[in-house]
Each structure stands twice: as structure tokens, then as C-alpha cells.
N, C-alpha and C positions, 0 to 999 in steps of 0.2 A: 540853591535854586539855579544858579548858573550851570552847575554840573548836570542837573536833571534836564534842562532844555538842550544842552549839548548832546546828551545821550539820546533824546528823542529825535533830534535832527539826524544823528548817525544811523539809527535804526530805520528811519523813513527813507534815507538815501539807499540803504541796503535793499529795502523792499522794492523800490522803483528799479534798481539795477537787476534784481532777480526777475521782476516782471518783464523788463526789456529783453533779457536773455531768453526767457521762456517764449516770448513773442517771436523773436528772431529764430529760435529753434523750430517752432511750428511752421514758420514761413519757409525755412530751408527744407524741412521734411516734405512739405507740400510740393515745392519745386522739384525735388528729387523724385517724388511719386509721379508727378505729371510727366516729367522727362522720361522716366522708365516706361510709363504707359505708352507714350508716343513712340519711343524707340522700339519697344517690343511689339506694339500693334502694327507698325509699318512693316516689320520683317515677316510677320505672318501672312500678309496679303501679297507680298511680292512673289513667292513661289507659286501661289495659287494662280496668279495672273499669267505666269510664264508657261505653265503646263496646261495642255489642252484638257477638256473635261473628261474625255475618254481615258486618259492616263490617270487622272485623279480617282476615277471610279474603279480602276483596276483593269479595265479593258485594254487590250493592245490595239493601238491605232496604227494604221499603215503609214509608212514614211511620207507618202504624198499628202495625206490629210494633215499630218503634223506640220509640214512645211506650208501648206495652204493657210492653216490657222495662224501661223507666225507671220506670214506675209500680209495678212489683212489688217494688221495694226498700222494706224496712220502715224506718220512722222512729219513734222513741220520743220523745214529748213529755211532759216531766215537768210536773206542776202546780207552780206557783211556791211554794206553801205546803202543808204537810200539813193535812188536815181534822181539826179538833179539836172534839169535841162531847160532850154528856152524853146518856146513855140511861137512862131510868128503869127500875128493876128491882124485884123483889119485896123482897129484904132491904134493898138500898140501890142508889142510882144509880151508874152506871159512867161513867168518863171514857174516851173512845175517840179514838185518833189513827191516821189512815190516810194513808199516802203513796201517791200514785197517779201512774201513767204511762199514757199513751194510745198505742196502736199504730195508725199510719196507713200507707198505701202511697203512696209518691211524694213528691217535694219540694214539689209544689203543695199537697197535702193538709197537709203539715207547716206550711207558711206559713199556710194557711187556719185550722188549729186554733189556732195561736198568736194569730191575730187575734180569735178568739172565746173566749178563755180565761174571761172573766167569766161568759159564758153557760153554759159547761161547769161551772165551779165551782158555780154556782147549782143546776144539775141534780144534780150529785153530792152536794152538801150536803143537798139535799132528800131524796134517796134514802137517804143514810147515816143521817140523823137519824130516819127512819121505821123503822129497824131494831129488832130485838128482842134483848135481852141473851142470852136462852136460845139463840136461833138463832146468834148471832155467837160463841158459845162452842164451836161445832163447826165442822169443816172444811166440811161440807156447807152449813151456814148461810153461811159466808164465800163459798163458790162461788156460792150462790144470790144473795147480795148483789152479787157481781161481775157476774153475768148481768143482774140488774135494773138495775144502774148502766149497763151497756152499752146496754141497750134505752132507758133514759131519755135518755142522752146522744145516741143516734142519733135518737130521736124529737124531741129539742129542736133538733138541728142540721138535720134534714130540711127544715123550712120555710125556713130561712135559706140553706142551701147548695144545696138541690135534690137532694141525694143523701146516701147513708150514707158519711160520711168516716171515722169511727172504726171500726176492725176489732176491737180488744180493749181492755178496761180491765184494767190490771195493778196489783195491790197490791204495792208494793215495801217497805212497812212497815205493820205492823198491831199496835197495842198497845191492850190493854183493861185498865184498872185498876179 
């Protein structure tokens, strides 16, 4: 009797181990399949996005058109640090923190902007610190500050780069205490 119960316990343990290994195998196979699908799926889309439609269809596109298509892609360059400054106000001064990203067109402008970040930070900090607490309390005042910042950045970079590189100044964070 004791031997029969011992034998039943051993076979039950073997069955549960087999079942556990089968379940683990199926999960691993699914993970590998999903990983392969994601990896192979993303590599098929990348060349299609990089080449213009005329080149994909077999037509020869002029060099100027190919360059124009590549320069239309938007790049967003985040400033490395948020702008933190004090603004004097009537009852009390306010502490303001603004996180900024710049929108440019094309990879060349992306590299150019990253090269001139200290110059851009100076222009933005000068613009932001000249703001008014009453204006920055409203959405219209924030929009006006964004437009003024865009003009100042473009005017600062114009002599250095020879053209307007920055298309938009975006506030990705705005806190006033």
C-alpha cells in the first residue's frame, strides 16, 4: 500500500513538471514571435519613410525635389535645462519655470540648432525674464511670449546661420508660483 501511494505521488509530480515546462515553452515561443514581428516590422517601414514616393515608384526625382522632401520632416530639439527665473510682481515676486522645445525642418537644421544651444538659451532667457506676471497669468500672454521668443531666437540665429532655422518655439512645461 505504501509503495502504491509513493508511486502515485511521483507520477503526479512528473506530470505537473511536464505541464510547467510546456507552459514555459509556449510563453517563450510567443515572446520570440512577438519580438521578431516587432523587429522585422519596424525595419520594413524605415526605408519607405526615408525615400521619396517618386523613387519608390521607379521614377527619377530631381535632386532639388528630393532635398525638399527630406527638409520637410519636423525635428524637435529640447533645451537641455528648463528656464528658471524670478519675475517681480505687485504683491510679490513669482518664480517661473518654462520647459522649451524648438521645431526645425530637416536633419541639417537639427544638427545646426544643437550646435548653437548656448546662444539660443541666452536669447530665450533674456526674453522670458522681461515678461510681466499679469500677462503670463493668461493664455493670451503666454502665446504672446511664445511669439516674442520665436522672433528673438530667429533674429539671434539669423546673423550666425544666414537663415531662419527655428520654425516654432513650444512650451512643454510652464509653472508659475
